GULOGU-343172 format. One record per residue: residue in one letter; x negated, y, z negated of N, C-alpha, C in turn. Coordinates in steps of 0.001 Angstrom, whole numbers, plus 500000, padded with zeros to 6 digits. Example, Ala and Ser with C-alpha at 12.3 -4.5 7.8 and 13.67 -1.06 7.14 Angstrom:
GULOGU-343172
A486810494310492200487700495500492200486800496700492200
S487150497750492920486330498940492860487100500030492130
This chain:
GULOGU-343172
X335118206784925505333992207316924747334372207419923277
X333478206962922383333773206998920952333292208328920381
X334206209309920312333830210633919820333956210686918303
X332930211251917666332965211431916220332988212919915930
X334065213397915310334158214805914920334064214889913414
X332891215269912925332725215387911487333602216515910968
X334282216245909890335133217269909313336562217242909836
X336859216246910720338191216242911317339277215906910315
X338888215391909134339891215078908133340229216305907294
X339531217397907533339788218621906788340760219493907592
X341189220584906974342072221517907674341261222263908728
X341472221915909990340661222516911038339286221871911073
X338469222249912062337136221659912191336116222529911481
X335254221899910708334141222607910083332855221893910463
X331847222657910780330562222058911151330004221282909972
X329325220168910226328768219377909134327692220147908385
X327631219927907108326613220580906295325766219518905628
X324648219938905065323755218982904428324428218319903231
X325448218969902691326171218352901577326965217138902053
X327379217163903323328108216028903875327138214921904292
X326278215223905261325255214315905763324001215142906005
X322858214576905691321608215321905870321423215695907336
X321185216977907595321018217498908948319531217745909193
X319037217227910313317621217311910631317402218059911944
X316227218675912058315847219275913341315329218209914297
X314639217219913735314056216168914561314068214853913789
X314605213823914426314620212495913840314000211516914827
X313039210737914363312412209703915181312778208346914618
X313319207480915469313658206115915062312516205205915462
X311893204597914471310749203726914697309468204369914214
X308736203635913373307442204143912894306360203089913122
X306402202522914335305293201713914811304278202640915462
X303459202130916383302434202980917006302982204251917648
X304108204159918373304654205350919016305106206377917985
X305751205924916922306179206842915871305013207454915125
X304009206643914807302828207163914101302112208179914976
X302011207885916269301391208838917182302144210162917207
X303464210102917140304256211328917084303994212094915797
X303820211381914693303504212050913427302182212792913525
X301197212177914169299905212840914373300091214113915191
X300867214026916265301109215202917099301827216296916320
X302777215908915475303517216885914675302617217595913683
X301695216850913062300800217511912115299848218466912829
X299340218029913963298384218882914670299054220112915264
X300381220074915373301118221268915788301522222117914588
X301328221590913383301641222343912178303060222197911692
X303803221212912218305199221052911825305360220180910590
X304461219254910369304432218478909132302986218410908673
X302805217979907447301454217829906929301331216505906206
X300212215848906417299981214591905713299668214834904253
X299431216075903885299101216401902502300239217102901779
X301388217238902458302517217960901885303725217050901811
X304392216949900672305596216119900579306648216552901581
X307444215618902039308527215928902982309444216972902377
X309833217915903193310734218965902736310014220244902366
X308664220179902260307923221377901887307658222295903077
X307914221825904295307765222674905472309120223326905747
X309277224623905440310598225242905458311198225404906846
X310381225408907907310888225736909227311400224531910015
X311019223329909605311407222153910370311793221017909436
X312967220475909655313430219318908885313226218082909748
X312212217289909389311743216190910245311709214899909439
X312145213823910065312174212538909375311961211406910375
X311323210335909881311172209089910633311959207998909907
X312616207134910667313307205978910109312653204713910636
X312372203778909733311734202512910108312444201363909413
X312798200354910195313529199226909642312704198314908768
X311384198272908999310515197399908207310118198079906904
X309438197328906044309019197851904743307782198733904847
X307059198657905965305872199489906170305626199565907670
X304734200446908075304430200536909500303410199464909867
X303379199115911133302441198102911585302581197872913069
X301810196914913563301779196633914998301612195135915197
X302571194524915850302524193075916114302232192278914837
X302919192630913780302668191982912489302862190464912555
X303763190011913408304055188583913500303091187835914419
X302149188553915009301181187933915908299761188293915497
X299517188250914197298185188560913676297320187299913688
X296448187203914691295511186088914793294097186662914721
X293259186051913909291919186596913691291092186678914964
X291339185771915911290534185752917128291191186486918289
X292290187203918027292945187988919077292367189395919096
X292137189921920288291567191254920448292517192141921234
X292365193442921072293138194370921890292592194319923314
X293430194638924290292977194581925683292901195956926327
X292767197001925501292524198344926024291302198924925310
X290736199971925856289562200587925241289963201265923938
X289078201181922938289438201750921636289468203278921640
X289028203925922726289224205370922839290707205706923014
X291473204757923537292908205006923741293652204670922453
X293419205514921468294013205318920148295169206295919969
X295471206654918728296618207514918447296337209000918621
X295075209361918879294740210784918915293697211164919961
X292690210327920177291532210700920995291878211261922368
X292807210684923151293054211214924496293474212673924541
X294076213209923480294477214620923485293653215460922521
X293023214844921537292207215591920580291111214688920003
X289986214587920685288903213721920191288367214132918824
X288645215369918392288163215854917091289152215572915957
X290256214949916277291269214646915269290700213727914190
X291190213887912957290752212995911888291476211655911940
X292387211492912928293139210250913039292672209381914201
X291450209608914669290900208760915725290441207422915144
X290288206438916016289776205137915576288348205273915077
X287565206159915702286183206367915264286147206890913831
X287031207825913501287041208347912132287558207311911146
X288498206477911589288943205354910758287752204477910388
X286937204110911386285762203271911116284797203980910179
X284594205275910408283686206053909545284204206078908108
X285507206306907954286106206359906616286002205025905905
X286148203948906655286085202609906080284650202110905889
X283670202877906372282273202474906223281849201369907178
X282548201257908328282235200176909266281785200679910623
X281492201953910761281199202506912084279989201828912732
X278894201702911984277682201115912558277852199613912792
X278462198918911841278649197473912005279595197157913162
X280614198010913364281513197780914486280746197824915803
X279833198752915923279033198846917138278208197605917395
X277866196880916346277056195673916491277883194442916844
X279219194532916745280040193368917099280044193114918599
X279776194150919387279746194057920848281051193472921397
X282141193822920761283444193296921151284514194354920893
X285664194239921572286779195143921265287258194907919839
X288007195840919278288583195621917951289501194403917965
X289489193679916881290427192570916745291824193135916519
X292834192310916763294201192763916515294420193091915037
X293911192285914084294074192669912672293424194018912347
X292274194313912951291637195603912672292431196743913287
X292939196546914501293725197606915131295017197850914358
X295605196788913861296799196936913028296473197700911753
X295327197413911169294916198128909956294696199607910251
X294166199903911440293998201301911845295354202001911938
X296347201345912581297689201937912693298257202203911301
X298109201241910418298653201398909065297905202482908291
X296612202595908515295809203632907839296309205017908237
X296538205233909528297067206520909977298483206715909440
X299305205695909577300689205817909138300829206132907662
X299923205596906855299983205832905403299876207319905079
X299155208078905893299012209517905652300345210255905759
X301318209654906449302592210336906689303767209621906033
X303494208724905112304565207900904540305628208729903834
X305275209928903360306262210760902670307301211326903633
X307035211213904933307993211691905934308813210555906534
X308667209356905960309308208167906532310237207526905505
X311383207080905953312253206238905138312145204814905672
X311402203972904956311252202580905332312487201788904889
X312596200577905388313772199738905110315066200449905501
X314983201259906547316157201958907081316309201574908557
X316873200400908784317095199948910154318349200602910704
X318208201244911844319335201956912432320277200963913108
X321536201087912788322548200176913329323333200786914470
X323505202117914439324406202723915428324089204201915615
X324308204667916837324240206091917156325629206537917603
X326085207664917071327394208195917444327245209648917867
X327895210037918973327895211451919360328875212239918503
X328527213463918167329407214336917384329714215595918191
X330980215941918270331438217064919078332088218120918186
X331997219363918622332736220394917895334167220447918433
X334948221396917929336371221438918282336605221761919755
X335585222309920425335736222620921853335279221472922742
X334766220398922125334293219255922894332825219308923238
X332098220274922685330666220367922962329899219387922076
X328946218699922662328123217745921927327108218511921084
X327206218397919759326366219225918892325381218429918036
X325634217137917810324726216315917010324789214869917486
X323751214134917143323823212678917167323873212220915712
X324820211369915427324968210815914079324268209458914040
X323295209323913169322475208118913071322893207353911822
X323347206118912011323873205314910913322972204100910706
X322502203921909474321613202811909142322403201631908577
X321796200452908637322456199261908113322717199362906614
X321892200136905896322075200267904453323077201355904081
X323725201945905082324750202947904830324279204385904916
X322983204614904943322460205979905050322829206576906410
X323113207880906417323485208559907653322752209886907759
X322475210272909016321757211516909289322335212141910556
X322175213452910665322551214190911860321312214865912427
X321203214869913751320066215541914372320458216051915748
X319784217103916163319941217614917534318829217109918444
X317682216764917855316545216254918614316263214831918127
X316402213860919018316253212457918647315214211794919538
X314270211096918910313261210324919646313471208854919334
X313632208055920379313733206608920210312368206000920495
X311714205529919437310404204891919591310404203551918871
X311555202886918911311727201643918159311419200401918981
X310843200576920171310372199442920943311452198746921744
X311010197763922527311911197007923388312596195887922605
X313651195364923183314428194287922569313874192939923036
X313611191995922136313130190671922558314064190041923587
X313460189456924628314245188826925677314460187351925341
X315716186963925250316078185574924954316798184989926159
X316235183989926817316933183371927949318325182905927551
X319268183043928467320671182728928175320855181302927672
X320036180391928154320213178993927785319981178759926296
X319279179694925634319001179563924198319921180426923341
X320945181004923930321751182020923245322429181513921974
X322864180269921938323662179784920809322926178798919910
X321611178854919916320829177938919090320601178507917701
X320286177630916749320047178056915376318708178778915270
X318655179925914576317434180729914534316266180053913823
X316529179093912927315413178446912238314765177374913115
X315411177037914243314836176045915150314340176661916451
X314960177731916873314573178428918099314427179905917762
X313238180452917971313030181856917611312037182500918567
X312143183808918666311292184590919559309916184790918935
X308926185002919782307555185203919310307428186402918377
X308336187361918505308287188543917637308546188202916177
X309019186971915899309265186514914528308352185339914165
X307282185159914910306510183917914837305976183590913448
X305183184468912859304516184128911592305519183823910489
X306592184591910444307594184375909395308321183048909586
X308742182774910806309561181588911044308757180302911071
X307535180335911617306768179093911725306297178610910361
X306195179511909408305748179132908066306890178607907205
X308106178771907676309264178355906901309348176821906840
X309158176267905647309254174821905407308240173999906203
X307124174627906585306083173890907292304730174211906668
X303993173152906261302646173342905756301669172716906736
X300395172701906352299365172200907260299554170740907624
X300334169994906831300550168584907106301730168303908021
X302347169339908562303508169167909436303160168259910617
X303996167269910892303685166265911910304683166258913070
X305478167290913223306505167287914255306003167722915617
X306963168013916492306683168484917845307217169902918000
X306424170774918590306825172163918794306613172532920261
X307624173140920864307521173612922243307341175124922242
X306481175605923134306295177039923332306674177351924768
X307677178194924946308163178558926277307574179909926654
X306811179953927735306229181210928192304723181132928307
X304182181854929298302753181736929566301978183029929486
X302531184047928822301799185292928667300800185220927526
X300295186399927130299268186460926089299775185891924777
X300981186269924377301499185766923105301733184263923182
X302177183768924337302368182335924488301080181566924319
X300006182044924941298715181376924815298185181405923398
X298307182552922747297813182669921370298596181767920422
X299909181692920627300739180856919762300425179376919975
X300260178961921212299884177574921491298583177224920763
X297611178097920848296326177854920188296472177833918672
X297277178753918142297457178812916691298157177565916175
X299190177110916872299897175891916455298963174683916469
X298165174587917501297250173453917654296237173403916509
X295751174567916104294737174601915041295349174646913647
X296534175212913496297167175341912188297747174008911701
X298297173241912630298940171972912271298210170815912965
X297163170274912350296339169241912994297078167963913345
X298249167741912742299001166518913026300225166779913897
X300309167987914423301467168396915213301172168246916708
X302199167960917493302087167941918953302693169230919514
X301930169903920368302354171172920943302558170987922442
X303726171412922931304033171341924357304202172758924892
X303373173111925861303404174451926457304180174383927771
X305323175094927820306245174987928954306152176235929832
X306008175996931149305803177098932095306707176951933313
X307119178082933867307808178064935149306807177922936291
X305565178335936067304524178233937076303566177094936788
X302343177213937364301340176169937243300799176029935828
X300780177128935108300215177128933757299817178550933405
X298862178693932509298422180030932104297677180711933249
X298015181969933468297416182757934544296534183861933972
X295617184334934807294746185426934395295484186763934455
X295290187588933436295757188972933489294783189777934338
X295314190741935066294465191595935892293975192770935042
X292785192621934480292215193659933612291038194362934284
X290998194309935613289902194933936343289941196451936199
X288819197083936494288718198533936331289717199273937212
X289879198815938463290795199522939357292241199377938898
X292605198193938447293965198004937946294202198806936676
X293172198965935872293321199701934615293571201184934840
X293219201706936037293513203120936303295013203377936378
X295808202298936508297261202459936522297783203061935227
X296981203016934181297398203479932853296899204883932546
X296338205566933527295843206916933327296955207940933534
X296858209114932902297929210124933016298241210528934449
X297217210670935305297491211096936678298295210053937453
X298152208786937061298949207748937698300416207840937286
X300657208311936062302041208519935634302687209611936483
X301943210688936726302463211757937579302784211229938980
X301869210428939524302075209856940855303313208972940871
X303408208088939872304523207142939824305842207873939656
X305877208866938775307134209540938479307728210212939715
X306879210714940619307359211428941803307902210494942889
X307651209207942772308104208266943792309618208077943732
X310241207776944867311662207370944819311794206058944066
X312953205810943460313105204647942588312874203331943319
X313250203265944592313012202017945330311522201730945441
X310720202779945615309267202604945687308700202246944320
X309258202834943270308820202484941919309043201001941636
X310206200514942010310528199108941771309569198197942529
X309264198545943773308334197744944567306953197743943951
X306490198910943520305153199005942937305061198232941631
X306065198358940790306059197628939517305979196122939732
X306675195641940748306665194203940996305293193699941405
X304459194591941946303122194195942401302060194278941315
X302322195036940250301256195296939274301566194730937891
X302588193903937782302957193394936459301846192575935814
X300976191949936610299934191093936033298901191879935247
X298923193219935366297988194016934566298471194193933132
X299734193820932879300269194019931526301113192854931029
X301585191995931918302495190927931523302047189582932098
X302383188517931378302311187180931937300935186613932145
X299900187229931579298556186719931809297678186776930573
X296612185979930604295628185923929518294270186359930054
X293373186672929141291995186920929544291368185608929991
X290274185707930740289591184511931221289143183631930056
X288677184266928980288199183497927822289322182671927207
X290534183264927120291657182545926529292143181421927437
X292196181663928732292603180606929661291654179424929559
X290359179722929535289373178653929462289445177912928137
X289692178646927064289776178035925740290915177013925678
X292084177392926186293231176486926133293039175304927089
X292501175582928277292252174487929219291301173460928613
X290254173950927947289278173038927359289891172199926245
X290832172786925482291499172016924434292357170901925037
X293085171234926111293891170206926775292990169105927325
X291865169490927904290901168514928433290369167623927316
X290057168222926178289559167450925034290606166453924562
X291865166881924530292934165971924121293076164800925090
X292850165052926376292898163968927349291788162958927111
X290628163461926692289510162554926391289857161688925189
X290390162338924151290702161611922916291932160731923064
X292784161048924024293985160264924248295073160482923221
X294939161517922404295936161753921353297150162514921867
X296954163284922928298082164004923517298693165060922633
X297907165641921750298446166646920825298756167979921500
X298164168245922651298408169499923362298736169161924818
X299973169472925201300441169083926523300933170303927292
X300814170212928604301292171266929488302442170721930324
X303542171481930383304689171100931213304902172216932238
X304293172085933432304383173160934429305621173040935306
X305905174109936059307013174143937019308315173634936399
X308570174064935183309729173557934441310834174607934380
X312044174199934721313230175048934609314152174428933559
X314249175074932393315116174572931327316557174977931627
X317436174004931682318816174253932084319836174012930979
X319445173263929964320383172965928884319617172739927597
X320189173200926496319587173013925173320628172371924267
X320252171257923641321153170571922716320476170453921351
X321247170659920302320733170451918948321303169132918433
X320412168199918186320816166866917733320095166546916437
X320849166445915368320225166172914077319296167293913682
X318040166935913411317042167927913015316197168392914183
X316591168054915406315774168387916559316543169197917601
X315757169792918495316283170513919646315850169751920890
X316782169441921762316471168724922987316603169663924184
X315528169763924954315498170605926141315680169723927374
X316627170087928221316861169360929457316639170297930635
X316002169788931684315751170627932846315212169837934014
X314714170574935013314184169949936218312825170518936555
X312038169715937259310782170186937843311150171005939076
X310631172209939175311095173173940173311033172643941596
X309968171941941966309760171600943369310132170160943725
X310098169260942770310477167877943060311919167584942670
X312474168422941794313826168191941310313921167102940259
X312765166579939830312771165509938834313296166025937497
X314171165245936872314746165635935591313769165359934455
X313832166208933422313047165915932219313907166176930989
X313544165518929914314212165704928623313132165689927547
X313145166714926690312099166856925674312737167167924334
X312502166331923337313014166549921979311894167101921105
X312158168217920448311153168862919601311817169317918299
X310967169670917333311485170144916041311817171623916065
X311117172379916877311455173795917032310886174303918350
X311401175463918777310996176083920036310620177535919758
X309446177936920230309021179328920137309169179947921522
X309908181044921609310170181702922887309210182879923073
X308151182644923825307222183721924181307676184270925528
X308876184800925548309559185165926788309623186671927018
X308813187435926299308702188862926564309831189691925989
X309962190894926552310900191882926031311705192495927166
X312902192930926824313781193586927787313389195052927884
X312943195494929053312483196877929215313615197837929575
X314850197358929631315997198229929887316301199026928622
X316139200361928650316379201147927436317811201068926930
X318759200792927827320157200700927415320465199406926678
X319489198464926662319690197225925910319558197460924412
X318984198598924022318819198921922614319803199975922154
X319355200815921223320240201807920615320774202824921609
X320013203117922651320480204109923613321806203694924237
X322078202405924251323334201921924799324550202498924099
X324385202908922826325508203518922099325920204857922709
X324982205490923428325264206801924023325443206698925532
X325678205493926007325741205236927451326695206183928172
X327848206457927577328860207277928258328453208746928371
X327420209155927663327039210569927632325906210907928579
X325160209900929033323930210181929770324098209858931249
X323352210582932050323393210373933499322534209168933868
X323051208329934757322334207130935183322241207089936708
X321289206307937204321165206144938644322127205069939129
X322046204747940416322983203790941004322834202393940414
X321660202101939849321423200788939242321793200762937770
X322331201888937256322741201939935859321637202274934896
X320486202722935403319379203099934528319443204583934218
X319118204982932975319197206406932639318225207231933468
X318668208406933857317790209342934564316970210082933508
X315648210005933622314741210522932600313843211589933213
X313659212712932515312788213776933005311323213373932832
X310444214139933431309006213870933261308608213969931800
X309351214747931011309076214915929583309753213839928739
X310258212784929376310822211615928689312179211877928049
X312897212882928517314223213188927983315297212640928909
X316367212096928318317522211678929122318453212873929274
X319266212834930312320174213934930613321494213717929875
X321801214595928909323046214480928146324103215486928608
X323889216108929760324900216989930333324729218442929937
X325492219308930589325390220745930340326111221182929075
X327142220440928687327918220825927514327362220128926268
X326067220361926030325371219614924984324273220451924352
X324129220301923025323051220956922290321953219969921881
X322099218715922256321155217711921777320191217292922880
X319061216724922446318086216136923357317698214772922813
X317636213792923695317246212435923328316045212045924170
X314978211588923509313734211237924184313453209742924021
X312855209169925052312494207751925039310976207630925013
X310450207101923933309001206939923796308666205456923852
X308155205031925014307818203631925203308925202811925820
X309928203468926406311070202770926994311303203185928445
X310288203758929082310479204355930408309599203730931484
X309353202448931389308534201794932412309143201950933802
X310444201859933914311121201931935210310978203306935854
X310794204364935052310732205725935581309331206327935547
X308495205902934586307177206499934402306023205539934663
X306325204278934884305259203354935238304900202382934140
X304002201481934468303706200347933608302999200741932318
X302417201929932277301731202360931053302703202704929936
X303996202749930237304957203210929229305500202089928354
X305112200853928612305594199753927775304420198960927221
X304385198811925909303405197952925248301968198321925617
X301686199583925773300339200046926103299999201260925260
X298750201325924806298314202466923997297776203613924837
X297481203389926098296777204388926891297453205748926899
X298784205770926981299506207027927114300175207484925821
X299961206775924709300685207103923478300477208560923052
X299234208956922875298953210298922372299417211364923360
X299163211128924644299560212089925674301076212223925735
X301773211095925673303240211118925717303819211836924501
X303276211565923320303774212229922106303618213734922209
X302460214177922703302233215616922842303214216229923840
X303478215537924943304389216068925959305812216173925417
X306267215140924715307608215171924125307728216321923129
X306710216476922304306761217512921274306778218907921879
X306044219118922947306055220428923603307440220741924150
X308119219726924680309465219938925198310446220241924073
X310298219550922951311147219822921790310913221234921283
X309664221648921266309332223001920820310025224043921686
X310051223813922990310738224734923897312243224755923616
X312811223578923339314243223514923040314589224299921789
X313793224106920740314055224813919475313869226307919636
X312888226715920455312664228144920676313848228777921387
X314398228042922385315571228568923108316784228651922189
X316912227653921302318067227617920400318039228757919399
X316850229264919085316723230322918079316931231714918657
X316989231788919986317160233103920603318598233606920442
């Protein structure tokens, strides 16, 4: 275990002070939707104010750290024709406080679009929902340090070995100490092992799409691009490439038959309700794993019917024209990746016939999802301190806290990283954001109250 004892270079141990490293009551890593939702909950509890500069609240020292230059949501997947797939009532505030000034309805009212939005007869577009997140986040920007990407978490112990702080170290050298830590920095992009050693300008994850695809490519680009993956982002990227680069050939690669429908039915959508979280949490882990395997299509690996039909029709049109600009490669298992000259060559087999294939392209976009294992991210730095189950997953309370042991003064919470313990609504879904933030904050409030006794 890598123990950090602040002050160990001095004569005897001295507790860290703000003169050494800034000490906080609560630190949240990540200021995307989960972090912004927490800021809303904090203001409505009276711990911070959107109208008060940071530091003016004498009773609580609270800070958010965000690696990007501003808050946002799916910034690299902003397509004008993409829509959110949840009801707009499930925003950053409405589920716990419909009267909040941070609801989507009030955003529309403030922007002067409330009546016109009702006439669109459609869900909010992704660009509009992103603008809503940024609008709320802007109210709390004085409580956020942007361009502060966290690189490492270190446990800090006193001279008796008691865990008293988590030391948060940023890539830019900034450091902070906190007793209450919330990880809301999202999941880690999943990169198949076969692509592990490829050059990032030729092979990149969908989470970097807009930035990387625009690099040295204009509308006249005439190369070949492969998209690996058949979920929502994969379908949107295939469509965007086809329309953005009229002279480009796009190959959509799938392990299955092709693009599948997401299960967005009313009954499946109840899986994202708070009472379903209670039901799921009480199940034994083996039952949780079985249930998750059956309901993944409600959140992963599928497109809406409109998107499936749109892409199918484009492929059909290309077959009529004979240009072959949009191709589907189904039942494909990529087994080897070679970089030759300015191209990437994919080698693999057809799953059921065993037929070999070889495909040379100029770049590869990996729409391969995200790793939902919380230990794959920053929490892994504290692995030796937390209790885990037999499968190596952290044991998490109903209030989203990990167990850091009895000889500890700190609490670590996972916001959006608990799909394995709390159900499918806990990853990449807005339905439980406001409710989860309120629950975490109530638990933190209890911790601080006990500490003051």
